[in-house]
C-alpha positions in Angstrom: 106.6 123.8 56.5 106.6 124.6 60.3 105.0 122.1 62.7 102.2 122.2 65.2 103.1 121.4 68.8 100.8 119.9 71.5 102.0 120.6 75.1 100.5 118.6 77.9 101.7 117.1 81.2 100.5 113.6 80.4 100.5 111.7 77.1 100.6 108.0 76.2 102.1 105.7 77.3 100.9 107.3 80.5 97.6 105.4 81.0 95.4 108.3 82.2 92.4 109.5 80.3 93.4 113.2 80.0 96.7 112.2 78.5 95.1 109.7 76.2 92.6 112.4 75.1 95.5 114.7 74.0 97.2 111.8 72.3 94.0 111.0 70.3 93.6 114.7 69.2 97.2 114.8 68.0 96.8 111.5 66.2 93.7 112.9 64.5 95.7 115.9 63.3 98.3 113.5 61.9 95.7 111.7 60.0 94.7 115.0 58.3 98.3 115.4 57.2 99.3 118.0 59.8 102.9 117.9 60.9 102.3 117.6 64.7 104.5 116.7 67.6 103.9 116.5 71.4 105.9 117.9 74.4 105.0 116.1 77.6 106.3 114.5 80.8 107.5 110.9 81.1 104.6 108.8 82.7 103.2 110.4 85.8 100.8 107.5 86.7 101.1 104.1 85.2 102.4 103.0 81.8 100.0 101.8 79.1 100.5 98.1 78.5 101.6 98.3 74.9 104.6 96.3 73.7 105.0 98.7 70.8 105.5 101.8 73.0 109.1 102.4 73.9 110.5 105.5 75.5 114.1 106.2 74.4 116.3 108.4 76.4 117.8 111.3 74.5 119.8 112.8 77.4 119.4 113.2 81.1 116.6 115.8 80.6 114.6 114.5 77.6 113.4 111.2 76.1 111.3 110.4 73.1 108.6 108.0 72.0 105.9 107.7 69.4 102.1 107.4 69.6 100.1 106.5 66.4 102.9 108.0 64.3 103.1 111.2 66.3 106.6 112.0 67.7 106.6 112.7 71.4 109.4 114.5 73.3 109.3 113.7 77.0 110.7 115.8 79.8 112.2 113.2 82.2 110.3 113.5 85.4 109.4 111.6 88.6 105.9 110.1 89.0 103.3 112.4 90.4 103.5 112.9 94.2 100.2 113.2 96.2 101.9 115.6 98.6 101.1 119.1 97.5 104.5 120.6 98.4 106.4 118.0 96.4 104.0 118.4 93.5 104.7 122.1 93.2 108.5 121.3 92.9 107.6 118.7 90.2 105.7 121.3 88.2 108.6 123.8 88.5 111.0 121.1 87.1 108.6 120.2 84.3 108.1 123.9 83.3 111.7 124.8 83.4 112.7 122.1 80.9 109.5 122.7 78.8 110.3 126.4 78.5 113.9 125.6 77.7 112.8 123.2 74.9 110.2 125.7 73.6 112.8 128.5 73.4 115.4 126.4 71.6 112.8 125.0 69.2 110.8 128.3 68.7 111.6 128.3 64.9 110.3 124.8 64.4 106.6 125.5 65.2 104.0 127.9 63.9 101.5 127.4 66.7 101.0 125.5 70.0 98.0 123.8 71.6 98.5 123.9 75.4 96.4 121.8 77.8 95.8 123.3 81.2 96.9 120.8 83.8 99.0 121.7 85.8 97.4 125.0 86.7 100.7 126.8 86.1 100.4 126.0 82.3 99.1 129.6 82.1 102.7 130.8 82.5 103.7 128.6 79.6 100.8 130.1 77.5 102.0 133.6 78.2 105.6 132.7 77.5 104.7 131.3 74.1 102.5 134.3 73.2 104.5 137.2 74.5 108.1 135.9 74.3 108.1 133.4 71.4 105.4 135.3 69.5 103.7 132.1 68.4 100.0 131.4 68.0 98.5 129.9 71.1 95.4 127.7 71.5 94.9 127.3 75.2 92.6 124.5 76.4 91.3 125.2 79.9 89.7 122.3 81.7 89.4 123.6 85.2 89.6 127.0 87.0 92.2 126.2 89.7 92.2 129.5 91.5 88.5 129.2 92.2 88.8 125.6 93.2 91.6 126.4 95.6 89.6 129.3 97.1 86.3 127.4 97.4 87.9 124.3 99.0 90.3 126.3 101.1 93.3 124.3 99.7 95.7 127.1 100.6 95.4 129.5 103.5 96.9 132.3 101.3 94.1 134.3 99.8 96.4 137.0 98.5 98.5 134.5 96.6 95.3 132.9 95.1 94.1 136.4 94.1 97.4 137.1 92.3 97.4 133.8 90.6 93.8 134.3 89.5 94.8 137.7 87.9 97.7 136.0 86.1 95.3 133.2 85.0 92.9 135.8 83.5 95.6 137.7 81.8 96.9 134.5 80.2 93.4 133.6 78.9 93.0 137.1 77.5 96.3 136.7 75.6 95.5 133.6 73.6 94.4 133.3 70.0 91.9 130.7 70.9 90.7 129.8 74.4 89.0 126.4 74.6 86.7 125.4 77.4 84.8 122.2 78.0 81.3 123.4 78.8 78.9 126.3 77.9 78.6 127.0 81.6 82.3 127.6 82.0 82.3 130.0 79.0 79.5 132.0 80.5 81.3 132.1 83.8 84.5 133.5 82.2 82.6 136.2 80.4 80.6 137.2 83.5 83.1 136.8 86.3 86.5 137.0 84.6 85.3 139.7 82.1 86.7 137.8 79.1 85.6 138.6 75.6 83.2 136.2 73.9 84.9 136.3 70.5 87.8 133.9 71.1 86.2 131.4 73.5 85.4 128.0 71.9 83.3 125.4 73.7 84.6 121.9 72.8 83.5 119.1 75.1 85.6 116.2 76.1 85.3 112.7 74.7 86.5 109.3 75.7 89.8 108.5 74.0 88.8 104.8 74.1 86.6 102.7 71.9 82.9 102.7 72.7 82.1 99.4 74.3 79.6 97.1 72.6 78.9 95.3 75.9 75.9 96.3 78.0 75.8 96.0 81.8 73.7 93.7 83.9 70.8 96.0 84.9 69.7 93.7 87.7 72.9 94.2 89.7 72.7 96.5 92.7 76.4 97.4 92.4 78.2 100.6 91.3 81.8 101.8 91.1 84.0 104.8 91.2 87.3 105.0 89.3 89.7 108.0 89.4 91.3 110.5 91.6 90.6 110.4 95.3 91.3 114.0 96.2 89.6 116.9 98.0 87.8 118.2 94.9 86.1 114.8 94.4 84.9 114.6 98.1 84.0 110.9 97.7 84.1 110.5 101.4 80.9 112.5 101.9 79.1 110.3 99.4 80.2 107.2 101.3 79.1 108.7 104.7 75.7 109.5 103.3 75.3 105.9 101.9 76.1 104.5 105.3 73.8 106.9 107.1 70.9 106.0 104.9 71.6 102.2 104.9 71.8 102.0 101.1 72.0 98.3 100.2 74.1 98.8 97.0 77.7 97.6 96.8 80.4 100.2 95.8 83.8 99.3 94.3 86.4 102.1 94.4 89.5 102.2 92.2 92.0 105.0 92.4 94.7 107.0 94.3 95.1 110.4 95.8 95.4 112.5 98.9 92.2 111.1 100.5 93.0 107.4 99.9 93.8 106.6 103.5 90.7 108.3 104.8 88.5 106.4 102.4 90.2 103.2 103.4 88.6 103.5 106.9 85.1 103.0 105.3 85.8 99.6 103.8 83.2 96.9 104.8 81.3 94.1 103.2 79.7 96.5 100.7 82.5 99.0 100.1 85.8 97.9 98.7 88.8 100.1 98.0 91.4 99.2 95.3 94.5 101.0 94.1 94.7 102.3 90.6 94.7 99.6 87.9 95.0 99.5 84.2 91.9 100.4 82.2 91.7 96.9 80.7 91.7 95.4 84.2 89.0 98.0 85.2 86.8 97.1 82.2 87.1 93.4 83.1 86.2 94.1 86.8 83.3 96.4 86.1 81.9 95.1 82.9 78.6 93.9 84.5 78.1 96.9 86.8 75.3 99.2 85.7 76.2 102.4 87.5 79.3 104.6 87.7 79.8 107.4 90.3 80.9 110.9 89.4 81.8 112.8 92.5 82.5 116.5 92.8 82.5 118.7 95.9 79.3 120.7 96.1 81.2 124.0 96.4 82.4 123.5 92.8 80.0 124.3 90.0 81.5 125.3 86.6 85.1 125.4 87.8 85.7 121.7 87.2 84.2 119.0 85.0 85.3 115.4 85.8 86.8 114.0 82.6 86.0 110.5 83.8 82.3 111.2 82.9 83.0 110.5 79.2 85.1 107.4 79.9 82.1 106.0 81.9 79.8 106.7 79.0 82.1 104.9 76.6 81.6 101.9 78.9 77.8 102.2 78.7 77.4 103.1 82.4 74.5 105.0 83.9 75.9 108.0 85.7 75.2 108.7 89.4 76.5 112.2 89.8 77.2 113.5 93.3 77.5 117.2 92.7 76.0 120.7 93.0 72.8 120.9 90.9 74.2 123.9 89.2 77.5 122.2 88.3 78.4 121.8 84.6 78.5 118.0 85.0 75.0 117.9 86.6 73.7 120.2 83.8 75.2 117.9 81.1 73.8 114.7 82.7 70.3 116.2 83.2 70.2 117.7 79.7 70.8 114.4 78.0 69.2 112.1 80.6 72.3 110.1 81.2 71.6 109.3 84.9 70.8 111.1 88.2 72.4 114.0 90.0 72.3 113.8 93.8 72.7 116.7 96.2 74.2 115.3 99.4 72.6 117.9 101.6 69.2 116.6 100.6 68.1 113.3 102.1 65.1 113.2 99.7 67.4 113.7 96.7 69.6 110.9 97.9 66.8 108.4 98.5 64.8 109.3 95.4 68.0 108.6 93.3 68.2 105.0 94.5 64.5 104.5 94.1 64.9 105.5 90.5 67.8 103.1 90.1 65.5 100.3 91.2 63.4 100.8 88.1 64.4 98.5 85.3 62.4 100.6 82.8 64.3 103.7 83.8 67.6 102.0 83.5 66.8 100.7 80.0 65.8 104.1 78.8 68.9 105.7 80.2 71.1 103.1 78.5 69.4 104.1 75.2 70.1 107.8 75.9 73.8 107.0 76.5 74.0 105.2 73.2 72.7 108.3 71.4 75.0 110.7 73.1 78.0 108.4 72.4 77.1 108.4 68.7 76.3 112.1 68.3 77.2 114.5 71.1 80.6 113.2 72.2 81.8 111.5 69.0 85.6 111.5 68.9 85.9 112.3 65.2 83.6 115.3 65.5 85.5 116.8 68.5 88.9 116.3 66.9 87.6 118.1 63.9 86.5 121.0 66.2 90.1 121.3 67.4 91.3 121.0 63.8 89.2 124.0 62.7 91.2 126.2 65.1 94.3 125.8 63.0 
């Protein structure tokens, strides 16, 4: 019997939530007796502290390891660079050796699940469908052409337009297109003119266990953990905090292109820490009641911070700093998991912290989070949603 392949940039032992999520879905398939393997990079971030995880070098281009009885083939790669130019060359290296592996192993697999980071994964999806003639399930988590255009990340509108057309063509040529919010699905149908018939909405989940510990609701302290890049625009949130003399403390953990800028804002209430392991993070923030989700206001459905679900698994009340029409704001408001702030509105900002001062509000929100963790973003349910695409 031919196997199923998962293709992702990150995978355990890379200790990053997106890679862990893919690893958990693959492990869920394995439990249901599917012959599944993973093709991914060697760790891009930091290695999961697990004495049982060993990466063994096959040759100069590939290594292998195992995660929960799932075999992983790694493309030997350098750690992620935060310089955009270098990162593009890293993607090119990764894709070259992934396409080479896929071509040589084309007779071993009957279908492939492809997860969209980096944005050039759309090329891989097309290659698998058009050249290898295999079934493709393409999971798109962000619309990179729109993000690049909205945030003016590249001053090359023609190139962005061409890439967007390629991206759309790739999505149209999949057997199953998977998106992480209903809002993104509607956008693709309306703006990218995709057909409704092969778009599946499957939300993310936290790949980690749901914490049994509840935070200290009396503490006026919050944290942010994750990427410190332009799409997050955490700097503007910090500036607004300082302008309005918000007397909450903010702990920041992460790395990215905006790290040095954010470092300039450190004071008695704001601390910046480099990326640490999740276990260290849990220890450091276990009592903190509020977690910050930050997304540039120019982004609506194009991106959904995956960290949202990790925060919920820690039983944290969400303070979302994003456009009110964003998918993440809609999700938080729909399930009453916290508050969404629009930074251009001083009233919205001050009202949010007034709400967070209410113990009754905090208790009710924690209750809502428990319900969503049990029902809406249950790991077993979401893995089964992926399984049904086979």
